[in-house]
C-alpha positions in Angstrom: 105.6 73.6 128.1 108.3 75.6 126.3 111.6 73.9 125.7 114.8 75.9 125.0 118.2 74.6 123.8 121.5 76.4 123.0 123.0 75.0 119.8 126.4 75.7 118.3 126.4 75.4 114.5 128.6 76.9 111.8 130.6 78.9 114.4 127.5 80.6 115.7 125.5 80.3 118.8 121.8 79.8 118.4 118.9 79.5 120.8 116.0 77.2 119.8 112.6 77.5 121.5 110.1 74.8 120.9 106.5 75.4 122.0 104.2 72.6 120.9 104.4 72.9 117.1 106.1 76.3 116.9 109.8 76.4 116.6 111.7 79.7 116.9 115.5 80.2 116.3 117.4 83.2 117.5 121.1 84.2 117.6 122.3 83.7 121.1 124.4 86.7 122.2 125.2 85.0 125.5 124.1 81.7 127.0 120.3 81.7 127.2 120.1 85.4 126.1 118.8 86.0 122.6 119.2 88.8 120.2 116.2 90.8 119.4 116.0 89.3 115.9 114.3 86.0 115.3 115.9 84.3 112.4 113.4 81.5 111.9 109.9 80.8 113.3 107.5 78.2 112.0 106.7 74.6 112.4 109.5 72.1 111.7 109.7 68.4 111.0 111.6 65.6 112.7 111.0 62.2 114.3 112.5 63.5 117.6 112.9 66.8 119.4 116.5 66.7 118.5 115.7 66.3 114.8 113.2 69.2 115.0 115.9 71.3 116.7 118.5 70.4 114.1 116.2 71.1 111.1 115.2 74.4 112.5 118.8 75.5 113.0 119.6 74.4 109.5 116.7 76.5 108.1 117.8 79.5 110.1 121.4 79.2 108.9 120.2 79.0 105.3 118.1 82.2 105.8 121.1 83.9 107.4 123.4 82.9 104.6 121.0 84.1 101.9 120.7 87.5 103.6 124.4 88.1 102.6 123.6 87.2 99.0 120.7 89.7 99.0 122.8 92.3 100.6 125.6 91.8 98.0 123.0 92.0 95.2 121.7 95.3 96.5 125.2 96.8 96.8 126.3 95.5 93.3 126.4 98.4 90.8 125.4 96.1 87.9 128.3 97.2 85.7 129.4 93.9 84.1 131.3 95.8 81.4 133.7 97.2 84.0 134.0 93.8 85.8 134.8 92.0 82.6 137.0 94.9 81.2 134.8 95.3 78.2 135.3 98.6 76.4 
């Protein structure tokens, strides 16, 4: 049996799908409608299904937050001299 739950966290809507030991987390564009991009998919821990759901969303949120750090790193020109006004 596949369980689904809409979760609101960090001002974002997420959809969590739990299928036995596999947990998948997506952005929820609309209620019960997911974006094409899975943010997290793996096993997850917790004493209850609620704990599993919360932990999966926390992991997905961490992955999402890190993606901005990677994006900023790629855009950075690496010129520390200019940033620090060193001549």
